[in-house]
Z-matrix of the N, CA and C atoms (Angstrom, degrees):
N
C 1 1.429
C 2 1.542 1 110.94
N 3 1.346 2 116.50 1 -42.68
C 4 1.450 3 121.19 2 178.11
C 5 1.531 4 109.79 3 -63.74
N 6 1.294 5 115.90 4 -32.17
C 7 1.482 6 121.00 5 178.35
C 8 1.521 7 110.25 6 -64.70
N 9 1.355 8 116.60 7 -41.67
C 10 1.450 9 121.57 8 178.20
C 11 1.519 10 110.83 9 -64.05
N 12 1.301 11 116.23 10 -40.46
C 13 1.479 12 121.18 11 178.38
C 14 1.527 13 111.13 12 -62.16
N 15 1.320 14 115.32 13 -41.99
C 16 1.460 15 120.09 14 178.89
C 17 1.521 16 109.88 15 -63.92
N 18 1.302 17 116.66 16 -42.47
C 19 1.468 18 121.28 17 179.34
C 20 1.531 19 110.03 18 -65.15
N 21 1.340 20 116.93 19 -41.45
C 22 1.459 21 120.86 20 177.49
C 23 1.546 22 110.26 21 -62.51
N 24 1.350 23 117.71 22 -41.38
C 25 1.441 24 122.49 23 178.21
C 26 1.521 25 111.22 24 -62.67
N 27 1.308 26 114.87 25 -45.10
C 28 1.478 27 119.41 26 178.60
C 29 1.519 28 110.86 27 -62.93
N 30 1.317 29 115.91 28 -44.93
C 31 1.479 30 120.60 29 -179.91
C 32 1.536 31 109.44 30 -61.77
N 33 1.317 32 118.27 31 -41.01
C 34 1.456 33 122.19 32 179.31
C 35 1.537 34 110.45 33 -65.28
N 36 1.307 35 117.82 34 -41.02
C 37 1.459 36 121.38 35 179.04
C 38 1.528 37 110.51 36 -65.45
N 39 1.330 38 116.61 37 -41.09
C 40 1.455 39 120.87 38 178.20
C 41 1.518 40 109.48 39 -64.08
N 42 1.313 41 116.84 40 -43.81
C 43 1.476 42 120.65 41 -179.88
C 44 1.533 43 110.67 42 -62.57
N 45 1.316 44 117.43 43 -44.02
C 46 1.477 45 120.60 44 176.97
C 47 1.522 46 111.10 45 -60.76
N 48 1.346 47 115.17 46 -42.03
C 49 1.469 48 120.04 47 178.41
C 50 1.522 49 112.61 48 -60.47
N 51 1.323 50 113.80 49 -45.31
C 52 1.486 51 119.08 50 -179.43
C 53 1.539 52 109.84 51 -62.84
N 54 1.356 53 115.97 52 -43.47
C 55 1.480 54 119.31 53 179.32
C 56 1.530 55 109.58 54 -62.38
N 57 1.322 56 117.07 55 -42.16
C 58 1.439 57 121.67 56 -179.85
C 59 1.532 58 109.99 57 -61.83
N 60 1.352 59 116.29 58 -45.90
C 61 1.464 60 120.21 59 178.12
C 62 1.518 61 112.43 60 -60.86
N 63 1.347 62 114.29 61 -40.81
C 64 1.457 63 117.60 62 177.47
C 65 1.514 64 112.09 63 -61.63
N 66 1.315 65 116.64 64 -41.93
C 67 1.470 66 121.37 65 177.45
C 68 1.518 67 111.82 66 -63.96
N 69 1.304 68 115.65 67 -42.17
C 70 1.464 69 120.81 68 179.20
C 71 1.529 70 109.88 69 -63.51
N 72 1.321 71 115.56 70 -43.20
C 73 1.481 72 119.25 71 179.70
C 74 1.511 73 110.39 72 -61.92
N 75 1.357 74 116.49 73 -44.35
C 76 1.457 75 120.23 74 179.00
C 77 1.534 76 111.10 75 -60.01
N 78 1.327 77 116.43 76 -45.21
C 79 1.461 78 120.76 77 179.43
C 80 1.516 79 111.07 78 -64.48
N 81 1.319 80 117.18 79 -41.89
C 82 1.464 81 121.62 80 178.66
C 83 1.520 82 110.36 81 -62.26
N 84 1.310 83 117.42 82 -43.91
C 85 1.475 84 120.92 83 178.34
C 86 1.493 85 110.46 84 -59.68
N 87 1.349 86 116.52 85 -44.48
C 88 1.464 87 121.07 86 -179.22
C 89 1.531 88 110.35 87 -63.68
N 90 1.320 89 116.93 88 -41.69
C 91 1.477 90 120.35 89 -178.38
C 92 1.523 91 110.21 90 -68.27
N 93 1.304 92 117.09 91 -41.63
C 94 1.493 93 120.42 92 179.14
C 95 1.535 94 109.23 93 -62.27
N 96 1.327 95 115.98 94 -45.11
C 97 1.466 96 120.66 95 179.71
C 98 1.543 97 110.52 96 -60.17
N 99 1.334 98 116.60 97 -43.96
C 100 1.454 99 120.97 98 179.12
C 101 1.521 100 111.52 99 -62.57
N 102 1.326 101 116.59 100 -42.50
C 103 1.472 102 121.58 101 178.96
C 104 1.516 103 110.76 102 -63.25
N 105 1.322 104 116.70 103 -46.04
C 106 1.489 105 120.50 104 -178.34
C 107 1.519 106 109.28 105 -66.56
N 108 1.331 107 118.68 106 -43.68
C 109 1.465 108 119.86 107 179.43
C 110 1.524 109 111.55 108 -63.08
N 111 1.345 110 115.79 109 -37.96
C 112 1.463 111 118.42 110 177.83
C 113 1.525 112 110.90 111 -66.90
N 114 1.306 113 116.82 112 -41.91
C 115 1.464 114 120.13 113 179.22
C 116 1.530 115 111.01 114 -64.45
N 117 1.322 116 116.34 115 -42.27
C 118 1.473 117 119.27 116 -179.71
C 119 1.520 118 110.68 117 -68.53
N 120 1.344 119 117.40 118 -25.43
C 121 1.442 120 121.24 119 178.73
C 122 1.534 121 112.25 120 -63.06
N 123 1.326 122 117.44 121 -21.94
C 124 1.464 123 121.20 122 178.93
C 125 1.516 124 112.91 123 -83.26
N 126 1.300 125 117.25 124 -9.57
C 127 1.456 126 122.23 125 179.57
C 128 1.517 127 111.00 126 -108.46
N 129 1.289 128 116.94 127 166.16
C 130 1.472 129 121.79 128 173.80
C 131 1.510 130 108.40 129 -86.19
N 132 1.351 131 116.80 130 76.84
C 133 1.455 132 122.27 131 -177.45
C 134 1.527 133 106.74 132 -113.57
N 135 1.331 134 114.65 133 137.50
C 136 1.425 135 120.92 134 178.65
C 137 1.528 136 108.71 135 -111.57
N 138 1.319 137 115.78 136 137.67
C 139 1.455 138 119.18 137 178.50
C 140 1.526 139 109.21 138 -71.97
N 141 1.323 140 115.68 139 158.11
C 142 1.459 141 120.73 140 179.50
C 143 1.511 142 110.71 141 -62.03
N 144 1.317 143 117.55 142 -37.86
C 145 1.465 144 122.05 143 -179.88
C 146 1.527 145 110.17 144 -64.09
N 147 1.324 146 115.77 145 -46.60
C 148 1.454 147 119.57 146 -178.88
C 149 1.564 148 109.51 147 -66.56
N 150 1.295 149 117.82 148 -35.26
C 151 1.463 150 121.00 149 178.82
C 152 1.529 151 109.29 150 -66.09
N 153 1.325 152 117.43 151 -40.46
C 154 1.475 153 120.92 152 178.42
C 155 1.530 154 109.98 153 -63.08
N 156 1.305 155 118.54 154 -41.13
C 157 1.475 156 122.46 155 178.14
C 158 1.521 157 109.46 156 -63.56
N 159 1.335 158 117.91 157 -43.30
C 160 1.467 159 121.41 158 179.53
C 161 1.515 160 110.43 159 -64.62
N 162 1.323 161 118.21 160 -40.95
C 163 1.451 162 121.62 161 178.81
C 164 1.529 163 111.70 162 -63.10
N 165 1.344 164 115.93 163 -39.24
C 166 1.447 165 119.75 164 179.37
C 167 1.530 166 110.65 165 -66.61
N 168 1.322 167 115.00 166 -41.19
C 169 1.476 168 119.81 167 178.92
C 170 1.538 169 110.03 168 -64.68
N 171 1.327 170 117.19 169 -42.58
C 172 1.431 171 121.04 170 179.24
C 173 1.530 172 111.64 171 -63.25
N 174 1.315 173 115.91 172 -41.26
C 175 1.466 174 120.05 173 179.03
C 176 1.493 175 111.25 174 -63.17
N 177 1.337 176 117.38 175 -41.50
C 178 1.458 177 121.99 176 177.78
C 179 1.527 178 109.59 177 -63.61
N 180 1.329 179 118.07 178 -43.93
C 181 1.465 180 122.26 179 179.30
C 182 1.518 181 111.28 180 -62.76
N 183 1.324 182 116.53 181 -40.50
C 184 1.485 183 119.95 182 178.57
C 185 1.521 184 109.84 183 -63.64
N 186 1.332 185 118.26 184 -41.45
C 187 1.439 186 121.75 185 177.86
C 188 1.502 187 111.56 186 -62.14
N 189 1.347 188 116.99 187 -42.32
C 190 1.449 189 120.46 188 178.18
C 191 1.513 190 110.90 189 -66.23
N 192 1.309 191 117.36 190 -40.37
C 193 1.469 192 121.70 191 178.75
C 194 1.507 193 110.69 192 -63.48
N 195 1.305 194 118.07 193 -42.68
C 196 1.477 195 121.86 194 176.35
C 197 1.511 196 111.18 195 -60.01
N 198 1.329 197 116.86 196 -42.48
C 199 1.467 198 121.17 197 179.73
C 200 1.516 199 110.40 198 -65.45
N 201 1.329 200 116.64 199 -41.75
C 202 1.461 201 119.41 200 179.60
C 203 1.526 202 111.21 201 -66.40
N 204 1.325 203 117.63 202 -39.81
C 205 1.460 204 120.84 203 178.84
C 206 1.529 205 110.17 204 -63.01
N 207 1.326 206 116.69 205 -40.62
C 208 1.477 207 120.17 206 177.74
C 209 1.514 208 110.54 207 -64.66
N 210 1.308 209 116.19 208 -40.63
C 211 1.467 210 121.08 209 179.75
C 212 1.544 211 111.03 210 -64.72
N 213 1.324 212 115.40 211 -42.23
C 214 1.467 213 120.22 212 178.78
C 215 1.528 214 110.11 213 -63.43
N 216 1.314 215 116.97 214 -42.33
C 217 1.478 216 121.49 215 178.50
C 218 1.526 217 109.84 216 -60.70
N 219 1.308 218 117.64 217 -42.40
C 220 1.471 219 121.87 218 179.00
C 221 1.525 220 110.29 219 -65.15
N 222 1.335 221 116.88 220 -46.17
C 223 1.455 222 120.73 221 179.43
C 224 1.534 223 111.61 222 -63.19
N 225 1.308 224 117.50 223 -39.97
C 226 1.457 225 121.07 224 178.08
C 227 1.536 226 110.34 225 -62.51
N 228 1.322 227 115.05 226 -41.82
C 229 1.460 228 119.55 227 178.37
C 230 1.525 229 110.49 228 -63.10
N 231 1.317 230 116.61 229 -41.76
C 232 1.486 231 120.30 230 178.55
C 233 1.524 232 111.87 231 -63.26
N 234 1.347 233 116.50 232 -39.77
C 235 1.466 234 120.30 233 179.13
C 236 1.538 235 109.24 234 -65.13
N 237 1.306 236 116.97 235 -45.60
C 238 1.464 237 120.17 236 178.56
C 239 1.544 238 111.20 237 -59.81
N 240 1.321 239 115.88 238 -41.89
C 241 1.470 240 120.52 239 -179.80
C 242 1.504 241 110.35 240 -63.38
N 243 1.324 242 118.67 241 -42.47
C 244 1.471 243 121.71 242 178.68
C 245 1.504 244 111.54 243 -67.80
N 246 1.308 245 117.91 244 -37.55
C 247 1.451 246 121.86 245 175.94
C 248 1.531 247 110.41 246 -62.03
N 249 1.332 248 115.55 247 -42.16
C 250 1.489 249 118.44 248 -179.10
C 251 1.524 250 111.27 249 -69.89
N 252 1.324 251 119.70 250 -34.96
C 253 1.445 252 121.30 251 179.76
C 254 1.510 253 111.75 252 -76.88
N 255 1.332 254 119.12 253 -22.86
C 256 1.454 255 123.72 254 179.59
C 257 1.531 256 111.12 255 -76.18
N 258 1.289 257 117.55 256 -21.79
C 259 1.454 258 121.33 257 -177.85
C 260 1.481 259 111.47 258 -76.36
């Protein structure tokens, strides 16, 4: 019976140790993340998410620009055609 109690005590100590290590790991991860984010805040660094948003906006703007250029080309051609028919 005393042997079982000793095993239970050892198991409890191991369990507490594992929980403590898990908590320390979680805190260490959080601290490292905070340090890295703080350090990166001093540089001109863009997050991947923000870069993806910017790329999508740029793609949309390029599409609109292409459409406007095509429209201008069409309108210029119409103006030239009317000038030629007016002569």
